[in-house]
DOVOMI-787050 format. One record per residue (C-alpha): residue number from 0; residue in one letter; z, y, x. Coordinates in Angstrom, 3 decimals, decimal comma. Layout:
N
+-----+------+----------+----------+----------+
: pos : code :        z :        y :        x :
+-----+------+----------+----------+----------+
: NUM :    A :        Z :        Y :        X :
...
+-----+------+----------+----------+----------+
This chain:
461
+-----+------+----------+----------+----------+
: pos : code :        z :        y :        x :
+-----+------+----------+----------+----------+
:   0 :    M :    0,000 :    0,000 :    0,000 :
:   1 :    S :   -0,916 :    3,444 :    1,349 :
:   2 :    T :    1,930 :    5,701 :    2,436 :
:   3 :    N :    1,801 :    9,496 :    2,318 :
:   4 :    H :    3,511 :   10,661 :    5,466 :
:   5 :    N :    4,562 :   13,844 :    3,753 :
:   6 :    S :    7,172 :   11,593 :    2,144 :
:   7 :    N :    8,895 :   11,624 :    5,525 :
:   8 :    V :    9,312 :   15,361 :    5,243 :
:   9 :    M :   11,732 :   17,328 :    3,065 :
:  10 :    G :    9,429 :   19,183 :    0,674 :
:  11 :    M :    9,741 :   22,615 :   -0,830 :
:  12 :    N :    7,026 :   24,834 :   -2,287 :
:  13 :    L :    6,195 :   28,230 :   -0,880 :
:  14 :    S :    3,719 :   30,221 :   -2,905 :
:  15 :    L :    1,104 :   31,723 :   -0,624 :
:  16 :    S :   -1,916 :   33,772 :   -1,585 :
:  17 :    M :   -5,319 :   32,531 :   -0,477 :
:  18 :    S :   -8,251 :   34,509 :    0,818 :
:  19 :    R :  -11,526 :   34,239 :   -1,016 :
:  20 :    R :  -12,989 :   32,069 :    1,760 :
:  21 :    E :   -9,927 :   29,825 :    1,663 :
:  22 :    A :  -10,433 :   29,350 :   -2,066 :
:  23 :    L :  -13,961 :   28,169 :   -1,390 :
:  24 :    R :  -12,785 :   25,815 :    1,353 :
:  25 :    L :  -10,312 :   24,237 :   -1,020 :
:  26 :    G :  -13,240 :   23,290 :   -3,212 :
:  27 :    L :  -12,306 :   25,708 :   -5,991 :
:  28 :    F :  -15,907 :   26,619 :   -6,668 :
:  29 :    S :  -15,656 :   27,878 :  -10,248 :
:  30 :    T :  -18,357 :   30,274 :  -11,323 :
:  31 :    A :  -15,618 :   32,667 :  -12,352 :
:  32 :    G :  -14,708 :   32,920 :   -8,670 :
:  33 :    L :  -11,129 :   33,878 :   -9,491 :
:  34 :    L :   -8,499 :   34,043 :   -6,805 :
:  35 :    C :   -5,559 :   31,710 :   -7,063 :
:  36 :    A :   -2,554 :   30,470 :   -5,124 :
:  37 :    D :   -1,531 :   27,247 :   -3,421 :
:  38 :    S :    1,631 :   25,606 :   -2,159 :
:  39 :    R :    2,370 :   24,107 :    1,247 :
:  40 :    V :    4,490 :   21,199 :    2,238 :
:  41 :    L :    7,188 :   22,259 :    4,631 :
:  42 :    G :    9,015 :   20,219 :    7,200 :
:  43 :    A :   12,715 :   19,633 :    7,599 :
:  44 :    T :   14,688 :   20,726 :   10,604 :
:  45 :    A :   15,925 :   17,992 :   12,894 :
:  46 :    A :   16,281 :   17,563 :   16,635 :
:  47 :    P :   15,852 :   20,633 :   18,844 :
:  48 :    P :   12,259 :   21,250 :   20,005 :
:  49 :    V :   10,983 :   20,056 :   23,352 :
:  50 :    T :    8,788 :   22,173 :   25,557 :
:  51 :    K :    7,644 :   19,987 :   28,434 :
:  52 :    A :    3,837 :   19,692 :   28,373 :
:  53 :    L :    2,497 :   16,152 :   28,228 :
:  54 :    V :   -1,229 :   16,737 :   28,764 :
:  55 :    S :   -2,805 :   19,624 :   30,587 :
:  56 :    A :   -6,064 :   19,825 :   32,545 :
:  57 :    P :   -8,709 :   22,493 :   33,102 :
:  58 :    V :  -11,859 :   21,268 :   31,374 :
:  59 :    K :  -15,074 :   23,122 :   30,643 :
:  60 :    A :  -15,433 :   23,377 :   26,871 :
:  61 :    K :  -18,860 :   22,250 :   25,682 :
:  62 :    A :  -18,385 :   20,946 :   22,142 :
:  63 :    K :  -18,974 :   23,162 :   19,116 :
:  64 :    S :  -18,812 :   20,422 :   16,479 :
:  65 :    V :  -17,329 :   16,953 :   16,139 :
:  66 :    I :  -18,528 :   13,974 :   14,093 :
:  67 :    Q :  -15,839 :   11,358 :   13,649 :
:  68 :    I :  -16,947 :    7,962 :   12,345 :
:  69 :    F :  -13,761 :    6,362 :   11,135 :
:  70 :    L :  -14,028 :    2,576 :   10,835 :
:  71 :    W :  -10,983 :    2,388 :    8,590 :
:  72 :    G :   -9,412 :   -1,006 :    8,237 :
:  73 :    G :  -10,083 :   -1,733 :   11,913 :
:  74 :    M :  -13,323 :   -3,169 :   13,321 :
:  75 :    S :  -13,166 :   -6,252 :   15,540 :
:  76 :    H :  -13,617 :   -5,229 :   19,166 :
:  77 :    N :  -14,612 :   -8,591 :   20,636 :
:  78 :    D :  -17,312 :   -9,141 :   17,982 :
:  79 :    T :  -18,826 :   -5,740 :   18,685 :
:  80 :    W :  -18,373 :   -3,533 :   21,774 :
:  81 :    D :  -16,151 :   -5,730 :   23,955 :
:  82 :    P :  -17,621 :   -9,242 :   23,628 :
:  83 :    K :  -16,089 :  -12,164 :   25,505 :
:  84 :    P :  -18,752 :  -14,893 :   25,310 :
:  85 :    D :  -16,786 :  -17,252 :   27,586 :
:  86 :    S :  -13,583 :  -17,127 :   25,543 :
:  87 :    G :  -14,510 :  -20,047 :   23,287 :
:  88 :    Y :  -15,018 :  -20,699 :   19,588 :
:  89 :    D :  -11,454 :  -19,823 :   18,555 :
:  90 :    Y :  -12,018 :  -16,315 :   19,871 :
:  91 :    M :  -15,735 :  -15,692 :   19,409 :
:  92 :    G :  -16,251 :  -17,653 :   16,210 :
:  93 :    E :  -19,831 :  -17,367 :   14,965 :
:  94 :    F :  -20,880 :  -14,762 :   17,547 :
:  95 :    K :  -21,363 :  -16,522 :   20,850 :
:  96 :    T :  -23,501 :  -14,141 :   22,861 :
:  97 :    A :  -23,518 :  -10,661 :   24,336 :
:  98 :    I :  -26,698 :   -8,643 :   24,837 :
:  99 :    P :  -27,638 :   -6,319 :   27,707 :
: 100 :    T :  -28,014 :   -2,586 :   27,187 :
: 101 :    N :  -30,242 :   -0,016 :   28,850 :
: 102 :    V :  -27,418 :    0,588 :   31,349 :
: 103 :    D :  -27,035 :   -2,065 :   34,037 :
: 104 :    G :  -23,790 :   -3,988 :   33,764 :
: 105 :    I :  -22,921 :   -2,971 :   30,196 :
: 106 :    Q :  -23,193 :   -5,594 :   27,473 :
: 107 :    I :  -22,291 :   -5,348 :   23,795 :
: 108 :    G :  -22,256 :   -7,680 :   20,794 :
: 109 :    E :  -25,420 :   -9,339 :   19,541 :
: 110 :    L :  -25,413 :   -7,422 :   16,226 :
: 111 :    F :  -26,060 :   -4,067 :   17,948 :
: 112 :    P :  -29,592 :   -4,155 :   19,388 :
: 113 :    K :  -30,326 :   -0,508 :   18,520 :
: 114 :    L :  -27,147 :    0,796 :   20,147 :
: 115 :    A :  -27,974 :   -1,368 :   23,168 :
: 116 :    K :  -31,014 :    0,861 :   23,688 :
: 117 :    Q :  -28,865 :    4,020 :   23,519 :
: 118 :    A :  -26,037 :    3,043 :   25,910 :
: 119 :    D :  -26,959 :    5,847 :   28,298 :
: 120 :    K :  -25,839 :    8,299 :   25,586 :
: 121 :    Y :  -22,307 :    6,976 :   24,972 :
: 122 :    A :  -19,242 :    5,683 :   26,753 :
: 123 :    L :  -17,082 :    2,751 :   25,644 :
: 124 :    I :  -13,313 :    2,924 :   25,974 :
: 125 :    R :  -12,334 :   -0,742 :   26,068 :
: 126 :    S :   -8,645 :   -0,183 :   26,699 :
: 127 :    M :   -7,492 :    1,777 :   23,650 :
: 128 :    T :   -3,950 :    0,781 :   22,748 :
: 129 :    H :   -0,905 :    1,772 :   20,715 :
: 130 :    R :    0,488 :   -1,639 :   19,677 :
: 131 :    N :    0,872 :   -0,580 :   16,058 :
: 132 :    N :   -0,440 :   -3,013 :   13,424 :
: 133 :    G :    0,200 :   -1,032 :   10,230 :
: 134 :    H :   -2,785 :    0,640 :    8,552 :
: 135 :    E :   -0,983 :    3,839 :    7,588 :
: 136 :    T :    1,055 :    4,291 :   10,748 :
: 137 :    A :   -1,809 :    3,347 :   13,068 :
: 138 :    A :   -4,208 :    5,704 :   11,255 :
: 139 :    Y :   -1,659 :    8,495 :   11,587 :
: 140 :    L :   -1,323 :    7,765 :   15,322 :
: 141 :    M :   -5,084 :    7,706 :   15,905 :
: 142 :    Q :   -5,716 :   10,947 :   14,015 :
: 143 :    T :   -2,721 :   13,019 :   15,110 :
: 144 :    A :   -1,526 :   11,411 :   18,413 :
: 145 :    H :    2,007 :   11,903 :   17,097 :
: 146 :    A :    4,328 :    8,977 :   16,455 :
: 147 :    P :    4,828 :    8,165 :   12,762 :
: 148 :    G :    8,283 :    8,754 :   11,366 :
: 149 :    E :    8,948 :   11,954 :   13,294 :
: 150 :    R :   10,659 :   14,943 :   11,718 :
: 151 :    L :    7,307 :   16,570 :   10,833 :
: 152 :    A :    4,165 :   15,332 :    9,102 :
: 153 :    Y :    1,489 :   16,483 :   11,559 :
: 154 :    P :   -2,077 :   17,449 :   10,621 :
: 155 :    S :   -5,065 :   15,314 :   11,549 :
: 156 :    V :   -7,491 :   16,244 :   14,294 :
: 157 :    G :   -9,904 :   17,570 :   11,645 :
: 158 :    A :   -7,308 :   19,934 :   10,191 :
: 159 :    V :   -6,416 :   21,108 :   13,704 :
: 160 :    F :  -10,101 :   21,884 :   14,301 :
: 161 :    A :  -10,274 :   23,794 :   11,027 :
: 162 :    Q :   -7,195 :   25,769 :   12,062 :
: 163 :    F :   -8,507 :   26,767 :   15,497 :
: 164 :    K :  -12,270 :   26,839 :   14,948 :
: 165 :    S :  -12,610 :   28,416 :   11,510 :
: 166 :    K :  -11,801 :   31,873 :   12,902 :
: 167 :    G :  -15,224 :   32,109 :   14,527 :
: 168 :    Y :  -17,000 :   30,058 :   11,889 :
: 169 :    K :  -19,115 :   32,106 :    9,482 :
: 170 :    G :  -20,648 :   29,319 :    7,398 :
: 171 :    I :  -20,026 :   28,987 :    3,683 :
: 172 :    I :  -19,455 :   25,204 :    3,878 :
: 173 :    P :  -15,767 :   24,418 :    4,535 :
: 174 :    P :  -14,994 :   23,812 :    8,239 :
: 175 :    Y :  -13,576 :   20,308 :    7,680 :
: 176 :    V :  -15,765 :   17,979 :    5,629 :
: 177 :    V :  -15,364 :   14,299 :    4,749 :
: 178 :    L :  -18,245 :   12,041 :    3,755 :
: 179 :    T :  -17,738 :   10,958 :    1,107 :
: 180 :    R :  -14,128 :   10,235 :    0,139 :
: 181 :    P :  -10,823 :   10,849 :    1,942 :
: 182 :    Q :   -9,545 :    7,772 :    3,688 :
: 183 :    G :   -6,137 :    8,129 :    2,074 :
: 184 :    R :   -3,951 :    6,616 :    4,797 :
: 185 :    F :   -1,987 :    9,853 :    5,129 :
: 186 :    S :   -2,134 :   13,504 :    4,098 :
: 187 :    E :   -4,620 :   14,869 :    6,610 :
: 188 :    E :   -3,561 :   18,510 :    6,395 :
: 189 :    G :    0,101 :   17,731 :    7,125 :
: 190 :    F :    2,410 :   20,727 :    7,235 :
: 191 :    L :   -0,573 :   23,103 :    7,552 :
: 192 :    G :   -0,884 :   22,845 :    3,790 :
: 193 :    P :   -3,734 :   22,467 :    1,251 :
: 194 :    R :   -5,709 :   25,342 :    2,780 :
: 195 :    L :   -6,801 :   22,918 :    5,525 :
: 196 :    K :   -7,244 :   19,846 :    3,369 :
: 197 :    P :  -10,694 :   18,320 :    4,030 :
: 198 :    F :  -13,501 :   19,015 :    1,594 :
: 199 :    A :  -14,552 :   15,560 :    0,368 :
: 200 :    T :  -18,151 :   15,538 :   -0,817 :
: 201 :    D :  -17,909 :   12,498 :   -3,098 :
: 202 :    G :  -21,306 :   11,273 :   -4,323 :
: 203 :    D :  -23,728 :    9,033 :   -2,439 :
: 204 :    P :  -26,185 :   10,561 :    0,051 :
: 205 :    N :  -28,412 :    7,516 :   -0,417 :
: 206 :    A :  -28,842 :    8,251 :   -4,125 :
: 207 :    A :  -31,905 :   10,032 :   -5,454 :
: 208 :    R :  -29,727 :   13,154 :   -5,764 :
: 209 :    F :  -26,716 :   13,627 :   -3,494 :
: 210 :    E :  -24,229 :   14,931 :   -6,028 :
: 211 :    V :  -21,757 :   16,813 :   -3,860 :
: 212 :    E :  -18,493 :   17,737 :   -5,550 :
: 213 :    G :  -18,549 :   21,408 :   -6,519 :
: 214 :    V :  -22,032 :   21,938 :   -5,071 :
: 215 :    V :  -24,538 :   19,641 :   -6,785 :
: 216 :    S :  -23,315 :   18,887 :  -10,301 :
: 217 :    R :  -24,195 :   15,728 :  -12,147 :
: 218 :    G :  -26,721 :   16,367 :  -14,910 :
: 219 :    I :  -26,993 :   20,123 :  -14,238 :
: 220 :    T :  -30,284 :   21,326 :  -12,822 :
: 221 :    D :  -30,655 :   24,385 :  -10,610 :
: 222 :    A :  -32,446 :   26,188 :  -13,448 :
: 223 :    R :  -29,540 :   25,515 :  -15,812 :
: 224 :    Q :  -27,064 :   26,679 :  -13,176 :
: 225 :    M :  -29,019 :   29,918 :  -12,743 :
: 226 :    A :  -29,121 :   30,415 :  -16,518 :
: 227 :    R :  -25,344 :   29,991 :  -16,655 :
: 228 :    R :  -24,962 :   32,566 :  -13,884 :
: 229 :    E :  -27,116 :   35,108 :  -15,725 :
: 230 :    L :  -25,273 :   34,532 :  -19,003 :
: 231 :    L :  -21,898 :   34,961 :  -17,325 :
: 232 :    G :  -23,112 :   38,187 :  -15,738 :
: 233 :    R :  -24,230 :   39,623 :  -19,092 :
: 234 :    M :  -20,916 :   38,685 :  -20,719 :
: 235 :    D :  -18,749 :   40,153 :  -17,955 :
: 236 :    T :  -18,080 :   43,427 :  -19,801 :
: 237 :    L :  -14,782 :   44,058 :  -17,992 :
: 238 :    R :  -16,463 :   44,264 :  -14,599 :
: 239 :    H :  -19,135 :   46,618 :  -15,987 :
: 240 :    A :  -16,464 :   48,801 :  -17,555 :
: 241 :    M :  -14,361 :   48,974 :  -14,372 :
: 242 :    P :  -16,882 :   48,816 :  -11,510 :
: 243 :    N :  -14,509 :   50,389 :   -8,974 :
: 244 :    N :  -11,507 :   48,157 :   -9,609 :
: 245 :    P :  -10,628 :   46,480 :   -6,237 :
: 246 :    Q :   -9,268 :   43,272 :   -7,804 :
: 247 :    L :  -12,397 :   42,782 :   -9,891 :
: 248 :    A :  -14,531 :   43,576 :   -6,850 :
: 249 :    A :  -12,715 :   40,873 :   -4,866 :
: 250 :    S :  -13,247 :   38,414 :   -7,701 :
: 251 :    E :  -16,946 :   39,268 :   -7,810 :
: 252 :    E :  -17,290 :   38,720 :   -4,049 :
: 253 :    A :  -15,612 :   35,311 :   -4,335 :
: 254 :    K :  -17,959 :   34,439 :   -7,181 :
: 255 :    Q :  -21,000 :   35,394 :   -5,118 :
: 256 :    Q :  -19,760 :   33,211 :   -2,233 :
: 257 :    A :  -19,306 :   30,326 :   -4,648 :
: 258 :    Y :  -22,879 :   30,735 :   -5,865 :
: 259 :    E :  -24,086 :   30,816 :   -2,265 :
: 260 :    L :  -22,480 :   27,433 :   -1,798 :
: 261 :    I :  -23,847 :   26,040 :   -5,065 :
: 262 :    L :  -27,344 :   27,535 :   -4,978 :
: 263 :    G :  -27,758 :   28,712 :   -1,378 :
: 264 :    Q :  -26,751 :   27,382 :    2,029 :
: 265 :    G :  -24,496 :   24,615 :    0,730 :
: 266 :    K :  -27,166 :   23,165 :   -1,528 :
: 267 :    E :  -29,769 :   23,330 :    1,238 :
: 268 :    V :  -27,616 :   21,503 :    3,789 :
: 269 :    F :  -26,775 :   18,647 :    1,425 :
: 270 :    D :  -30,347 :   18,261 :    0,164 :
: 271 :    L :  -31,522 :   15,299 :    2,250 :
: 272 :    S :  -34,899 :   15,332 :    0,525 :
: 273 :    K :  -35,778 :   18,140 :    2,959 :
: 274 :    E :  -36,006 :   15,502 :    5,697 :
: 275 :    K :  -39,108 :   13,416 :    6,329 :
: 276 :    T :  -39,142 :   10,031 :    4,625 :
: 277 :    A :  -39,791 :    8,256 :    7,937 :
: 278 :    L :  -36,694 :    9,815 :    9,500 :
: 279 :    R :  -34,517 :    8,856 :    6,548 :
: 280 :    D :  -35,829 :    5,309 :    6,830 :
: 281 :    R :  -34,918 :    5,200 :   10,524 :
: 282 :    Y :  -31,337 :    6,186 :    9,690 :
: 283 :    G :  -31,284 :    3,384 :    7,145 :
: 284 :    R :  -31,563 :    3,542 :    3,377 :
: 285 :    H :  -27,906 :    2,763 :    2,881 :
: 286 :    T :  -24,900 :    5,005 :    2,321 :
: 287 :    F :  -23,709 :    4,964 :    5,936 :
: 288 :    G :  -27,133 :    5,749 :    7,371 :
: 289 :    Q :  -27,579 :    8,719 :    5,069 :
: 290 :    D :  -23,999 :    9,819 :    5,791 :
: 291 :    C :  -25,062 :   10,102 :    9,429 :
: 292 :    L :  -28,118 :   12,161 :    8,514 :
: 293 :    A :  -25,997 :   14,476 :    6,357 :
: 294 :    A :  -23,582 :   14,869 :    9,270 :
: 295 :    R :  -26,397 :   15,940 :   11,593 :
: 296 :    R :  -27,513 :   18,545 :    9,049 :
: 297 :    M :  -23,961 :   19,898 :    8,835 :
: 298 :    V :  -23,813 :   20,175 :   12,619 :
: 299 :    E :  -27,016 :   22,235 :   12,462 :
: 300 :    A :  -25,248 :   24,489 :    9,938 :
: 301 :    G :  -22,366 :   24,927 :   12,392 :
: 302 :    V :  -19,677 :   22,946 :   10,526 :
: 303 :    P :  -16,903 :   22,349 :   13,099 :
: 304 :    Y :  -15,537 :   18,953 :   11,991 :
: 305 :    I :  -17,185 :   16,193 :    9,971 :
: 306 :    V :  -15,675 :   12,796 :    9,190 :
: 307 :    I :  -17,663 :    9,789 :    7,987 :
: 308 :    N :  -15,249 :    7,343 :    6,408 :
: 309 :    Y :  -17,186 :    4,104 :    6,638 :
: 310 :    P :  -17,981 :    2,937 :    3,088 :
: 311 :    G :  -16,276 :   -0,360 :    2,346 :
: 312 :    G :  -14,069 :   -0,454 :    5,428 :
: 313 :    W :  -13,420 :   -3,175 :    8,016 :
: 314 :    D :  -10,199 :   -4,854 :    6,874 :
: 315 :    T :  -11,615 :   -8,349 :    7,370 :
: 316 :    H :   -8,678 :  -10,736 :    6,974 :
: 317 :    S :  -11,083 :  -13,035 :    5,136 :
: 318 :    N :  -14,879 :  -13,243 :    4,885 :
: 319 :    H :  -14,855 :  -11,697 :    8,324 :
: 320 :    F :  -18,092 :  -13,042 :    9,738 :
: 321 :    A :  -20,051 :  -12,463 :    6,528 :
: 322 :    T :  -18,825 :   -8,852 :    6,444 :
: 323 :    M :  -19,740 :   -8,353 :   10,083 :
: 324 :    R :  -23,240 :   -9,691 :    9,533 :
: 325 :    R :  -23,696 :   -7,236 :    6,653 :
: 326 :    Q :  -22,036 :   -4,099 :    8,057 :
: 327 :    C :  -22,674 :   -4,234 :   11,804 :
: 328 :    P :  -26,461 :   -3,848 :   11,445 :
: 329 :    Q :  -25,899 :   -0,781 :    9,248 :
: 330 :    L :  -23,447 :    0,712 :   11,730 :
: 331 :    D :  -25,874 :   -0,090 :   14,544 :
: 332 :    Q :  -28,808 :    1,558 :   12,785 :
: 333 :    G :  -27,047 :    4,698 :   11,563 :
: 334 :    L :  -25,041 :    5,451 :   14,709 :
: 335 :    A :  -27,906 :    4,757 :   17,124 :
: 336 :    M :  -30,219 :    7,011 :   15,129 :
: 337 :    L :  -27,577 :    9,741 :   14,914 :
: 338 :    L :  -27,261 :    9,842 :   18,715 :
: 339 :    E :  -31,033 :    9,888 :   19,150 :
: 340 :    D :  -31,561 :   12,540 :   16,493 :
: 341 :    L :  -28,812 :   14,807 :   17,828 :
: 342 :    Q :  -30,449 :   14,624 :   21,242 :
: 343 :    D :  -33,910 :   15,307 :   19,792 :
: 344 :    H :  -32,519 :   18,422 :   18,090 :
: 345 :    G :  -30,807 :   19,618 :   21,263 :
: 346 :    L :  -27,376 :   19,129 :   19,691 :
: 347 :    L :  -25,871 :   16,171 :   21,535 :
: 348 :    E :  -24,552 :   18,242 :   24,436 :
: 349 :    S :  -22,608 :   20,447 :   22,016 :
: 350 :    T :  -21,519 :   17,745 :   19,543 :
: 351 :    I :  -18,858 :   15,116 :   20,134 :
: 352 :    V :  -19,339 :   11,827 :   18,316 :
: 353 :    W :  -16,413 :    9,424 :   18,325 :
: 354 :    C :  -16,222 :    6,133 :   16,517 :
: 355 :    C :  -13,383 :    3,642 :   16,081 :
: 356 :    G :  -10,830 :    2,402 :   13,567 :
: 357 :    E :   -7,071 :    2,702 :   13,500 :
: 358 :    F :   -6,923 :   -0,516 :   15,560 :
: 359 :    G :   -9,001 :   -3,614 :   16,325 :
: 360 :    R :   -8,834 :   -7,113 :   14,865 :
: 361 :    G :   -7,042 :  -10,165 :   16,200 :
: 362 :    P :   -9,018 :  -11,690 :   19,098 :
: 363 :    K :   -8,081 :  -15,187 :   17,960 :
: 364 :    V :   -9,736 :  -16,197 :   14,696 :
: 365 :    D :   -7,314 :  -17,232 :   11,953 :
: 366 :    W :   -8,872 :  -20,401 :   10,574 :
: 367 :    Q :   -5,936 :  -21,274 :    8,283 :
: 368 :    P :   -5,933 :  -20,728 :    4,512 :
: 369 :    P :   -6,074 :  -18,285 :    2,868 :
: 370 :    W :   -7,929 :  -16,454 :    5,650 :
: 371 :    N :  -10,380 :  -19,260 :    6,484 :
: 372 :    G :  -11,903 :  -17,569 :    9,499 :
: 373 :    G :  -10,544 :  -14,032 :    9,355 :
: 374 :    R :   -9,135 :  -11,610 :   11,880 :
: 375 :    N :   -5,863 :   -9,747 :   11,396 :
: 376 :    H :   -4,627 :   -6,284 :   12,410 :
: 377 :    Y :   -4,469 :   -5,729 :   16,155 :
: 378 :    G :   -3,292 :   -2,623 :   17,989 :
: 379 :    N :   -2,628 :   -4,104 :   21,428 :
: 380 :    V :   -6,144 :   -3,353 :   22,633 :
: 381 :    F :   -9,383 :   -2,221 :   20,988 :
: 382 :    T :  -12,536 :   -0,215 :   21,695 :
: 383 :    A :  -13,648 :    3,327 :   20,892 :
: 384 :    L :  -17,114 :    4,816 :   21,394 :
: 385 :    V :  -17,480 :    8,460 :   22,470 :
: 386 :    A :  -20,632 :   10,484 :   23,066 :
: 387 :    G :  -21,872 :   14,023 :   23,510 :
: 388 :    G :  -20,044 :   17,314 :   23,768 :
: 389 :    G :  -19,251 :   16,811 :   27,454 :
: 390 :    F :  -18,583 :   13,067 :   27,430 :
: 391 :    K :  -20,789 :   11,249 :   29,944 :
: 392 :    G :  -22,906 :    8,412 :   28,624 :
: 393 :    G :  -23,564 :    5,070 :   30,291 :
: 394 :    H :  -19,965 :    4,407 :   31,271 :
: 395 :    V :  -17,131 :    2,024 :   30,406 :
: 396 :    V :  -13,523 :    3,183 :   30,637 :
: 397 :    G :  -10,816 :    0,558 :   31,106 :
: 398 :    A :  -10,983 :   -3,143 :   30,382 :
: 399 :    S :   -9,321 :   -5,813 :   28,286 :
: 400 :    D :   -8,397 :   -9,232 :   29,623 :
: 401 :    A :  -10,529 :  -12,395 :   29,414 :
: 402 :    R :   -9,832 :  -12,902 :   25,690 :
: 403 :    A :   -9,586 :   -9,238 :   24,662 :
: 404 :    E :   -5,888 :   -9,715 :   23,901 :
: 405 :    E :   -4,308 :   -7,132 :   26,209 :
: 406 :    V :   -5,243 :   -4,140 :   28,329 :
: 407 :    K :   -6,227 :   -5,220 :   31,819 :
: 408 :    D :   -7,101 :   -1,858 :   33,379 :
: 409 :    R :   -6,560 :    1,830 :   32,536 :
: 410 :    P :   -4,686 :    1,957 :   29,200 :
: 411 :    V :   -5,913 :    4,778 :   26,948 :
: 412 :    Y :   -3,565 :    6,018 :   24,244 :
: 413 :    P :   -4,344 :    8,120 :   21,168 :
: 414 :    V :   -2,962 :   11,217 :   22,896 :
: 415 :    D :   -5,449 :   10,709 :   25,749 :
: 416 :    L :   -8,452 :   10,389 :   23,452 :
: 417 :    L :   -7,544 :   13,269 :   21,155 :
: 418 :    G :   -6,453 :   15,397 :   24,085 :
: 419 :    S :   -9,871 :   14,893 :   25,697 :
: 420 :    I :  -11,653 :   15,805 :   22,460 :
: 421 :    Y :   -9,556 :   18,945 :   22,111 :
: 422 :    A :  -10,076 :   19,932 :   25,756 :
: 423 :    L :  -13,863 :   19,543 :   25,531 :
: 424 :    S :  -13,808 :   21,676 :   22,379 :
: 425 :    G :  -11,840 :   24,516 :   23,912 :
: 426 :    I :   -8,617 :   23,812 :   22,005 :
: 427 :    D :   -5,523 :   24,162 :   24,159 :
: 428 :    T :   -3,840 :   20,756 :   24,220 :
: 429 :    N :   -0,468 :   22,514 :   24,613 :
: 430 :    A :   -1,041 :   25,032 :   21,811 :
: 431 :    K :    1,495 :   25,566 :   19,092 :
: 432 :    L :    0,629 :   24,914 :   15,461 :
: 433 :    P :    1,665 :   27,460 :   12,827 :
: 434 :    H :    4,479 :   25,808 :   10,916 :
: 435 :    P :    5,253 :   27,611 :    7,624 :
: 436 :    M :    8,989 :   27,595 :    8,406 :
: 437 :    G :    8,534 :   28,580 :   12,023 :
: 438 :    L :    9,495 :   25,185 :   13,422 :
: 439 :    D :    8,326 :   24,228 :   16,901 :
: 440 :    A :    5,172 :   22,133 :   16,505 :
: 441 :    H :    2,324 :   21,497 :   18,949 :
: 442 :    V :   -1,213 :   20,151 :   18,826 :
: 443 :    L :   -0,149 :   17,153 :   20,944 :
: 444 :    P :    3,236 :   15,604 :   21,696 :
: 445 :    T :    5,059 :   17,813 :   24,149 :
: 446 :    A :    7,379 :   15,441 :   26,005 :
: 447 :    A :    6,872 :   12,163 :   27,827 :
: 448 :    E :    9,237 :   10,349 :   25,486 :
: 449 :    D :    7,131 :   11,369 :   22,474 :
: 450 :    A :    4,001 :    9,428 :   23,456 :
: 451 :    K :    2,677 :    7,237 :   26,214 :
: 452 :    S :   -0,228 :    8,699 :   28,135 :
: 453 :    G :   -2,685 :    7,530 :   30,731 :
: 454 :    G :   -4,117 :   11,043 :   31,063 :
: 455 :    L :   -7,263 :   12,760 :   29,890 :
: 456 :    L :  -10,524 :   10,835 :   30,160 :
: 457 :    T :  -11,616 :   12,799 :   33,205 :
: 458 :    E :  -13,803 :    9,930 :   34,453 :
: 459 :    I :  -16,237 :   10,592 :   31,595 :
: 460 :    M :  -15,719 :   14,344 :   31,126 :
+-----+------+----------+----------+----------+
């Protein structure tokens, strides 16, 4: 059962006014464009704050946007990007071979032939670890780098990006977007409050019409939307009677921004029919493939942080090998094409792509009923893929042992991965986060006892 980590925090509501742009980013895209208020979840006081920096390194910032592909549920590492073909049937199951890539010495699982041709564009971190086997707590670790159960409910990496990057962002699309539904393992905005909650598109980008929540309405054509706008304008007698009223002027500006999202830039970005049919086919005519194409279009529009929550997930306790045979080719097609297309558009150097789940799956296949050939949760060691935005392709960081059961070389912890992403994006890894009660809170854990660390991924930065 999913756990909201805000339940670990003493809650109290503080009414705060929102700016017009903040109202849009919350998804409150009513044609009335009225201003409203929100409430924020506040944290409880506890132990005194610590100030010792955990991670600090001078890194040249190159990334302007991030695409996170979250393989929620946890994808098997030794069936995919860390194959162990000599480990035997109890570990490899139905997948007995590894295939070479276009980088000498790097092999990956047999279900990823397209990614094998793109290995020069990405790096594999084969020594990710946190030893946490709970979906909710592991997801929180991987997306905040903070240990679950602390005194504060920290925001996810996407909310942190929205906090630090939205100041220079002038786009009308919210700065933190999720395709297509929130993952739900924890409250991503944490103590930063609903203002930085991700905008979830909903809909299906592979459908004939990508019906984005608040942007492309089901059953309402553009012509009908325009007719509604004109009718509302004719009926707005109060605004005509008081044209100089500042509150009404602010409401009108918010309404115009909402229409720009519905009928202008927002609609254009999410309209995948603008792309050539052949390109859409290369991404794959499935939800994940078109998610990747939509993400590239959002990067072009300057959106700072985009999450693709993999449709269907990877929690393969049972039917593991059948699920892998169905989903791995889709992941292979969509991700490989995304890397190629970002490069073709000159965007890969300024866009970080990172892909992994909250953990891996058990290296040893569970053949016993009721699993009958499944793999269970496994946080001891797993693999993450990183590309672009300053990460060097064609490299492997760390290693697991002969059966992919434990880290053999160079352990990489969530704080190391997120710290590297922040550093390459120009976000100070030691920066403070604005807590609504003024409590001491930082982007990353600030003392050695708060998180293990192997250091930033300088070998691929």
